[in-house]
PAKE-872164 format. One record per residue (C-alpha): residue number from 1; residue in three letters; x, y, z. Coordinates in steps of 0.05 Angstrom, whole numbers. Layout:
REM PAKE-872164
[NUM, 'ALA', [X, Y, Z]]
...
END
This chain:
REM PAKE-872164
[1, 'MET', [587, 200, -207]]
[2, 'THR', [575, 134, -164]]
[3, 'ASP', [568, 75, -201]]
[4, 'ILE', [496, 52, -190]]
[5, 'VAL', [477, -3, -240]]
[6, 'ASP', [517, -52, -202]]
[7, 'GLU', [491, -26, -128]]
[8, 'LEU', [417, -30, -159]]
[9, 'LYS', [433, -106, -182]]
[10, 'TRP', [456, -128, -126]]
[11, 'ARG', [398, -100, -85]]
[12, 'GLY', [350, -138, -132]]
[13, 'LEU', [322, -67, -165]]
[14, 'PHE', [348, -81, -232]]
[15, 'ALA', [293, -125, -270]]
[16, 'GLN', [308, -100, -338]]
[17, 'SER', [333, -37, -380]]
[18, 'THR', [328, -20, -454]]
[19, 'ASP', [391, -15, -460]]
[20, 'GLU', [433, -36, -408]]
[21, 'ASP', [502, -20, -438]]
[22, 'ALA', [484, 47, -457]]
[23, 'LEU', [448, 59, -394]]
[24, 'ARG', [512, 41, -353]]
[25, 'LYS', [556, 91, -394]]
[26, 'ALA', [498, 144, -383]]
[27, 'LEU', [488, 144, -311]]
[28, 'ALA', [573, 138, -308]]
[29, 'ASP', [572, 200, -348]]
[30, 'GLY', [520, 239, -316]]
[31, 'PRO', [486, 273, -279]]
[32, 'VAL', [423, 246, -316]]
[33, 'THR', [352, 277, -311]]
[34, 'PHE', [302, 221, -294]]
[35, 'TYR', [228, 211, -278]]
[36, 'CYS', [176, 161, -241]]
[37, 'GLY', [109, 176, -232]]
[38, 'PHE', [60, 167, -188]]
[39, 'ASP', [-24, 155, -205]]
[40, 'PRO', [-68, 191, -148]]
[41, 'THR', [-120, 136, -159]]
[42, 'ALA', [-117, 138, -74]]
[43, 'ALA', [-110, 185, -23]]
[44, 'SER', [-53, 161, 6]]
[45, 'LEU', [10, 118, -17]]
[46, 'HIS', [22, 46, 6]]
[47, 'VAL', [82, 8, 23]]
[48, 'GLY', [90, -17, -53]]
[49, 'HIS', [104, 49, -73]]
[50, 'LEU', [162, 54, -27]]
[51, 'VAL', [200, 5, -82]]
[52, 'GLN', [195, 69, -130]]
[53, 'VAL', [207, 129, -76]]
[54, 'LEU', [266, 110, -51]]
[55, 'THR', [294, 82, -115]]
[56, 'VAL', [296, 152, -134]]
[57, 'ARG', [318, 172, -72]]
[58, 'ARG', [369, 121, -91]]
[59, 'LEU', [389, 152, -155]]
[60, 'GLN', [387, 221, -133]]
[61, 'GLN', [435, 205, -75]]
[62, 'ALA', [482, 175, -128]]
[63, 'GLY', [483, 244, -163]]
[64, 'HIS', [429, 244, -214]]
[65, 'ARG', [367, 287, -222]]
[66, 'PRO', [298, 264, -201]]
[67, 'ILE', [229, 288, -234]]
[68, 'ALA', [174, 265, -191]]
[69, 'LEU', [111, 260, -230]]
[70, 'VAL', [45, 254, -194]]
[71, 'GLY', [-10, 242, -247]]
[72, 'GLY', [-68, 298, -247]]
[73, 'ALA', [-85, 272, -313]]
[74, 'THR', [-71, 194, -319]]
[75, 'GLY', [-102, 199, -244]]
[76, 'GLN', [-162, 214, -279]]
[77, 'ILE', [-161, 156, -322]]
[78, 'GLY', [-119, 101, -291]]
[79, 'ASP', [-75, 44, -318]]
[80, 'PRO', [-113, -15, -340]]
[81, 'ARG', [-125, -78, -288]]
[82, 'PRO', [-117, -141, -311]]
[83, 'THR', [-181, -156, -280]]
[84, 'ALA', [-245, -104, -284]]
[85, 'GLU', [-253, -29, -303]]
[86, 'ARG', [-227, 21, -254]]
[87, 'THR', [-284, 71, -220]]
[88, 'LEU', [-276, 133, -245]]
[89, 'ASN', [-261, 197, -196]]
[90, 'ASP', [-286, 269, -204]]
[91, 'PRO', [-232, 317, -229]]
[92, 'GLU', [-233, 347, -152]]
[93, 'THR', [-226, 294, -115]]
[94, 'VAL', [-163, 273, -164]]
[95, 'ALA', [-132, 340, -155]]
[96, 'ASN', [-136, 331, -75]]
[97, 'TRP', [-103, 267, -76]]
[98, 'VAL', [-47, 302, -120]]
[99, 'SER', [-37, 346, -72]]
[100, 'ARG', [-40, 291, -16]]
[101, 'LEU', [16, 243, -53]]
[102, 'ARG', [60, 310, -68]]
[103, 'ALA', [64, 314, 19]]
[104, 'GLN', [81, 242, 17]]
[105, 'ILE', [136, 244, -44]]
[106, 'GLU', [179, 317, -20]]
[107, 'PRO', [205, 291, 44]]
[108, 'PHE', [242, 234, 12]]
[109, 'LEU', [279, 281, -36]]
[110, 'SER', [329, 336, -33]]
[111, 'PHE', [307, 403, -68]]
[112, 'GLU', [369, 436, -62]]
[113, 'GLY', [440, 429, -97]]
[114, 'PRO', [456, 418, -164]]
[115, 'ASN', [416, 364, -173]]
[116, 'ALA', [352, 378, -144]]
[117, 'ALA', [287, 353, -151]]
[118, 'VAL', [230, 373, -192]]
[119, 'MET', [143, 366, -173]]
[120, 'VAL', [111, 364, -234]]
[121, 'ASN', [30, 347, -255]]
[122, 'ASN', [20, 317, -319]]
[123, 'LEU', [-49, 358, -324]]
[124, 'ASP', [-2, 411, -337]]
[125, 'TRP', [5, 401, -407]]
[126, 'THR', [-57, 357, -421]]
[127, 'ALA', [-110, 406, -391]]
[128, 'GLY', [-111, 454, -449]]
[129, 'MET', [-98, 401, -501]]
[130, 'SER', [-159, 388, -544]]
[131, 'ALA', [-182, 314, -571]]
[132, 'ILE', [-164, 330, -640]]
[133, 'GLU', [-94, 354, -615]]
[134, 'PHE', [-73, 295, -575]]
[135, 'LEU', [-108, 244, -639]]
[136, 'ARG', [-55, 282, -689]]
[137, 'ASP', [2, 303, -649]]
[138, 'ILE', [3, 239, -605]]
[139, 'GLY', [-42, 188, -619]]
[140, 'LYS', [-18, 184, -705]]
[141, 'HIS', [47, 158, -670]]
[142, 'PHE', [24, 100, -635]]
[143, 'ARG', [5, 33, -674]]
[144, 'VAL', [-57, -9, -642]]
[145, 'SER', [-24, -76, -656]]
[146, 'LYS', [33, -59, -606]]
[147, 'MET', [-18, -30, -555]]
[148, 'LEU', [-61, -89, -566]]
[149, 'ALA', [4, -137, -544]]
[150, 'LYS', [12, -96, -477]]
[151, 'ASP', [-7, -162, -424]]
[152, 'SER', [-49, -120, -385]]
[153, 'VAL', [-93, -96, -447]]
[154, 'ALA', [-94, -165, -475]]
[155, 'ARG', [-121, -205, -409]]
[156, 'ARG', [-169, -149, -410]]
[157, 'LEU', [-194, -164, -478]]
[158, 'GLU', [-198, -233, -464]]
[159, 'SER', [-247, -222, -409]]
[160, 'ASP', [-321, -221, -405]]
[161, 'GLN', [-315, -143, -385]]
[162, 'GLY', [-262, -128, -442]]
[163, 'ILE', [-236, -54, -440]]
[164, 'SER', [-258, 19, -455]]
[165, 'TYR', [-225, 61, -497]]
[166, 'THR', [-214, 112, -439]]
[167, 'GLU', [-174, 54, -412]]
[168, 'PHE', [-138, 31, -475]]
[169, 'SER', [-111, 105, -483]]
[170, 'TYR', [-82, 107, -419]]
[171, 'GLN', [-3, 86, -447]]
[172, 'LEU', [-14, 146, -502]]
[173, 'LEU', [-14, 186, -446]]
[174, 'GLN', [47, 160, -402]]
[175, 'GLY', [85, 166, -468]]
[176, 'MET', [70, 237, -472]]
[177, 'ASP', [93, 257, -411]]
[178, 'PHE', [165, 225, -425]]
[179, 'LEU', [164, 266, -489]]
[180, 'GLU', [140, 334, -448]]
[181, 'LEU', [194, 322, -391]]
[182, 'TYR', [250, 311, -442]]
[183, 'ARG', [228, 366, -481]]
[184, 'ARG', [224, 417, -417]]
[185, 'HIS', [273, 385, -372]]
[186, 'GLY', [318, 343, -416]]
[187, 'CYS', [298, 280, -376]]
[188, 'THR', [329, 220, -406]]
[189, 'LEU', [309, 163, -363]]
[190, 'GLN', [241, 135, -333]]
[191, 'GLN', [247, 91, -275]]
[192, 'GLY', [183, 51, -258]]
[193, 'GLY', [164, -21, -236]]
[194, 'SER', [158, -83, -280]]
[195, 'ASP', [92, -82, -292]]
[196, 'GLN', [97, -14, -325]]
[197, 'TRP', [142, -37, -371]]
[198, 'GLY', [95, -30, -434]]
[199, 'ASN', [87, 41, -413]]
[200, 'LEU', [147, 52, -413]]
[201, 'THR', [181, 36, -478]]
[202, 'ALA', [118, 68, -500]]
[203, 'GLY', [147, 132, -489]]
[204, 'LEU', [210, 113, -509]]
[205, 'ASP', [182, 98, -582]]
[206, 'LEU', [144, 166, -583]]
[207, 'ILE', [212, 206, -568]]
[208, 'HIS', [242, 169, -616]]
[209, 'ARG', [195, 181, -671]]
[210, 'LEU', [187, 250, -660]]
[211, 'GLU', [254, 262, -632]]
[212, 'PRO', [304, 214, -669]]
[213, 'HIS', [372, 239, -648]]
[214, 'ALA', [348, 232, -561]]
[215, 'ASN', [379, 191, -525]]
[216, 'VAL', [335, 165, -481]]
[217, 'HIS', [325, 98, -434]]
[218, 'ALA', [283, 61, -390]]
[219, 'LEU', [291, 27, -325]]
[220, 'ALA', [246, -25, -291]]
[221, 'THR', [250, -46, -221]]
[222, 'PRO', [221, -116, -200]]
[223, 'LEU', [153, -127, -165]]
[224, 'MET', [158, -148, -93]]
[225, 'VAL', [124, -202, -80]]
[226, 'LYS', [122, -255, -15]]
[227, 'ALA', [150, -322, -3]]
[228, 'ASP', [82, -357, -1]]
[229, 'GLY', [60, -317, -64]]
[230, 'THR', [12, -272, -38]]
[231, 'LYS', [22, -197, -56]]
[232, 'PHE', [64, -154, -16]]
[233, 'GLY', [44, -89, 12]]
[234, 'LYS', [-22, -127, 54]]
[235, 'SER', [-41, -140, 129]]
[236, 'GLU', [-97, -170, 154]]
[237, 'SER', [-131, -111, 158]]
[238, 'GLY', [-123, -85, 81]]
[239, 'ALA', [-65, -48, 42]]
[240, 'VAL', [-11, -7, 98]]
[241, 'TRP', [-18, 61, 74]]
[242, 'LEU', [30, 120, 82]]
[243, 'ASP', [-11, 160, 108]]
[244, 'PRO', [-17, 164, 186]]
[245, 'GLU', [-91, 165, 184]]
[246, 'MET', [-103, 106, 144]]
[247, 'THR', [-49, 62, 175]]
[248, 'THR', [-26, 80, 242]]
[249, 'PRO', [55, 88, 249]]
[250, 'TYR', [39, 31, 304]]
[251, 'ALA', [8, -20, 246]]
[252, 'PHE', [65, 7, 202]]
[253, 'TYR', [119, -17, 247]]
[254, 'GLN', [85, -75, 259]]
[255, 'PHE', [81, -94, 189]]
[256, 'TRP', [152, -93, 179]]
[257, 'LEU', [168, -122, 243]]
[258, 'ASN', [122, -194, 222]]
[259, 'VAL', [156, -196, 155]]
[260, 'ASP', [164, -268, 144]]
[261, 'ASP', [244, -293, 147]]
[262, 'ARG', [241, -320, 83]]
[263, 'ASP', [223, -243, 53]]
[264, 'VAL', [271, -214, 104]]
[265, 'SER', [334, -211, 70]]
[266, 'PRO', [306, -178, -3]]
[267, 'TYR', [264, -138, 26]]
[268, 'MET', [324, -103, 64]]
[269, 'ARG', [358, -100, 5]]
[270, 'ILE', [310, -64, -33]]
[271, 'LEU', [277, -17, 13]]
[272, 'SER', [341, 0, 65]]
[273, 'PHE', [392, 51, 59]]
[274, 'LYS', [445, 9, 107]]
[275, 'SER', [512, -13, 79]]
[276, 'ARG', [520, -78, 47]]
[277, 'THR', [566, -92, 101]]
[278, 'GLU', [511, -80, 159]]
[279, 'LEU', [458, -117, 113]]
[280, 'GLU', [502, -185, 105]]
[281, 'GLU', [511, -182, 179]]
[282, 'LEU', [431, -176, 191]]
[283, 'GLU', [426, -220, 146]]
[284, 'LYS', [474, -276, 172]]
[285, 'LEU', [438, -267, 245]]
[286, 'THR', [368, -284, 219]]
[287, 'GLU', [400, -345, 187]]
[288, 'GLU', [438, -365, 260]]
[289, 'ARG', [383, -337, 306]]
[290, 'PRO', [318, -318, 271]]
[291, 'GLN', [278, -319, 342]]
[292, 'ALA', [307, -252, 360]]
[293, 'ARG', [281, -222, 297]]
[294, 'ALA', [344, -174, 287]]
[295, 'ALA', [337, -160, 215]]
[296, 'GLN', [256, -144, 219]]
[297, 'ARG', [270, -94, 282]]
[298, 'ALA', [313, -64, 237]]
[299, 'LEU', [275, -47, 179]]
[300, 'ALA', [214, -39, 220]]
[301, 'GLU', [263, 26, 255]]
[302, 'GLU', [292, 44, 198]]
[303, 'LEU', [229, 52, 143]]
[304, 'THR', [184, 73, 209]]
[305, 'THR', [239, 138, 220]]
[306, 'LEU', [237, 150, 146]]
[307, 'VAL', [157, 154, 134]]
[308, 'HIS', [136, 182, 195]]
[309, 'GLY', [198, 209, 232]]
[310, 'ALA', [250, 201, 291]]
[311, 'GLU', [198, 215, 343]]
[312, 'GLN', [148, 177, 324]]
[313, 'CYS', [192, 110, 313]]
[314, 'ALA', [217, 123, 380]]
[315, 'ALA', [144, 128, 409]]
[316, 'VAL', [116, 64, 367]]
[317, 'VAL', [182, 24, 394]]
[318, 'ALA', [164, 47, 468]]
[319, 'ALA', [92, 24, 458]]
[320, 'SER', [115, -44, 431]]
[321, 'LYS', [160, -57, 492]]
[322, 'ALA', [111, -40, 532]]
[323, 'LEU', [49, -81, 502]]
[324, 'PHE', [106, -141, 522]]
[325, 'GLY', [128, -120, 594]]
[326, 'GLN', [192, -78, 577]]
[327, 'GLY', [166, -18, 585]]
[328, 'GLU', [111, 27, 627]]
[329, 'LEU', [39, 15, 589]]
[330, 'ALA', [20, 83, 636]]
[331, 'GLY', [71, 127, 605]]
[332, 'LEU', [45, 117, 537]]
[333, 'ASP', [-7, 177, 505]]
[334, 'GLU', [-79, 154, 492]]
[335, 'ALA', [-71, 161, 414]]
[336, 'MET', [-4, 119, 417]]
[337, 'LEU', [-42, 71, 468]]
[338, 'ALA', [-98, 63, 426]]
[339, 'ALA', [-68, 49, 363]]
[340, 'SER', [-28, 0, 385]]
[341, 'LEU', [-88, -34, 423]]
[342, 'SER', [-122, -31, 360]]
[343, 'GLU', [-75, -83, 331]]
[344, 'LEU', [-94, -137, 383]]
[345, 'PRO', [-149, -183, 395]]
[346, 'HIS', [-204, -133, 445]]
[347, 'ALA', [-274, -142, 470]]
[348, 'LYS', [-325, -81, 489]]
[349, 'VAL', [-346, -102, 565]]
[350, 'ALA', [-401, -53, 599]]
[351, 'GLU', [-366, -59, 665]]
[352, 'LEU', [-312, -99, 694]]
[353, 'GLY', [-310, -168, 716]]
[354, 'SER', [-264, -215, 748]]
[355, 'VAL', [-196, -230, 704]]
[356, 'VAL', [-219, -308, 688]]
[357, 'ASP', [-276, -274, 664]]
[358, 'LEU', [-242, -222, 616]]
[359, 'PHE', [-192, -280, 590]]
[360, 'VAL', [-249, -320, 562]]
[361, 'GLU', [-286, -260, 531]]
[362, 'VAL', [-233, -239, 492]]
[363, 'GLY', [-202, -302, 471]]
[364, 'LEU', [-148, -313, 515]]
[365, 'ALA', [-173, -376, 544]]
[366, 'PRO', [-223, -421, 519]]
[367, 'SER', [-255, -434, 588]]
[368, 'LYS', [-254, -406, 658]]
[369, 'SER', [-227, -472, 674]]
[370, 'ALA', [-165, -454, 637]]
[371, 'ALA', [-173, -382, 651]]
[372, 'ARG', [-161, -410, 728]]
[373, 'ARG', [-99, -447, 704]]
[374, 'THR', [-64, -400, 671]]
[375, 'VAL', [-67, -358, 735]]
[376, 'LYS', [-52, -412, 774]]
[377, 'GLU', [15, -420, 739]]
[378, 'GLY', [33, -354, 744]]
[379, 'GLY', [19, -346, 663]]
[380, 'ALA', [-34, -281, 674]]
[381, 'TYR', [-20, -212, 670]]
[382, 'VAL', [-60, -151, 670]]
[383, 'ASN', [-23, -80, 651]]
[384, 'ASN', [39, -126, 656]]
[385, 'VAL', [27, -141, 734]]
[386, 'LYS', [27, -220, 738]]
[387, 'VAL', [-40, -231, 767]]
[388, 'ALA', [-34, -280, 830]]
[389, 'ASP', [-105, -294, 855]]
[390, 'GLU', [-156, -335, 815]]
[391, 'ASP', [-216, -290, 832]]
[392, 'ALA', [-181, -221, 816]]
[393, 'VAL', [-227, -165, 796]]
[394, 'PRO', [-187, -105, 767]]
[395, 'ALA', [-210, -34, 792]]
[396, 'SER', [-227, 21, 750]]
[397, 'ASP', [-173, 56, 778]]
[398, 'ASP', [-126, 1, 735]]
[399, 'LEU', [-154, 27, 668]]
[400, 'LEU', [-106, 56, 627]]
[401, 'HIS', [-129, 129, 604]]
[402, 'GLY', [-192, 102, 638]]
[403, 'ARG', [-211, 57, 587]]
[404, 'TRP', [-162, -4, 573]]
[405, 'LEU', [-137, -59, 602]]
[406, 'VAL', [-80, -96, 572]]
[407, 'LEU', [-89, -172, 589]]
[408, 'ARG', [-30, -214, 573]]
[409, 'ARG', [-26, -293, 573]]
[410, 'GLY', [49, -316, 577]]
[411, 'LYS', [98, -280, 543]]
[412, 'LYS', [70, -262, 474]]
[413, 'ASN', [-10, -273, 474]]
[414, 'LEU', [-41, -199, 485]]
[415, 'ALA', [-111, -176, 472]]
[416, 'ALA', [-141, -117, 504]]
[417, 'ILE', [-203, -99, 534]]
[418, 'GLU', [-245, -27, 537]]
[419, 'VAL', [-294, -8, 583]]
[420, 'ALA', [-354, 26, 553]]
[421, 'ALA', [-367, 97, 571]]
[422, 'GLY', [-423, 108, 617]]
END
């Protein structure tokens, strides 16, 4: 077996465990059957979930057997948020989201060989259980004082809104998951984020009460935050989703390409499958030539390939280069061009005016005189072609796919013009 604990620590993926020495020995003696749970509280996973998904993949590559749980039961309840009660979704919606999340997780895992992955749904062992059975068989073994001490519960109790019994009971359901997976699959390790620590240990306590000879463990990964203190996984337009219909592959790629220099090193260690030598070289390049953004580019390409496939990644890279004059804009298909231009400042016009007017309309110049000066100084481009005439008016034949113009001021300031149909 591969010694995975030191690797997880070096990558910043080891926040805490119940007994590090015992866990290290179990993993070294392995293989260990472990699980990680994902609740379908939306139609897609977002980039924050990649920490857990890729850690599951990493543990499987080290020889251990993963169980990926998508919570058809817990997804109907929702883990308590620190600030407010969740909106409960109907069972049909949750069931649809379970299928969608399973389809997103499965490509990251191998379902063949001696440590083949298993996908499970906790609705399978909760749907047929009565409330009386649940309270007698599970609730009996939980102490309210310990449940109240959980951080998210304590904060909600101090708020004006309080907490419902529904959300308060969530930790019983997650604890039962670990017990069921221990009994059904010999699962002895639960992995999750450090914000889930109370739920992870709830499962351990339940197993210890009902299976006193069980040797079980919990492993928590740190929560990822940005250097400026803001939440990881958000862009200016909101959450960055894995579903290409919710966040385009181009926007996904750009999210990683625009990572702050202060964040890129820890993000690479946590999310990349490159070797230590490769990562340390990229870290060195970031220190010496941050303007090259070599680490961000490598991370963007690796994760876009992992999530959306090599073909989509190649198309995204080609689009990104073309927008900045390093490729042919006319060669981009309409869907990719639309996705890439949606990330730029843009304006919709009824008809084409002069380049000067268009630069002002889309905000690339504060005034017509400033736009004229940009043209005169050789810094104005339309579809990557330098504009030489201050009075130039683009022709309808210049429109990409009959709809768009890409305007650029200098090397980096981009915007899009869309001409309304009809």
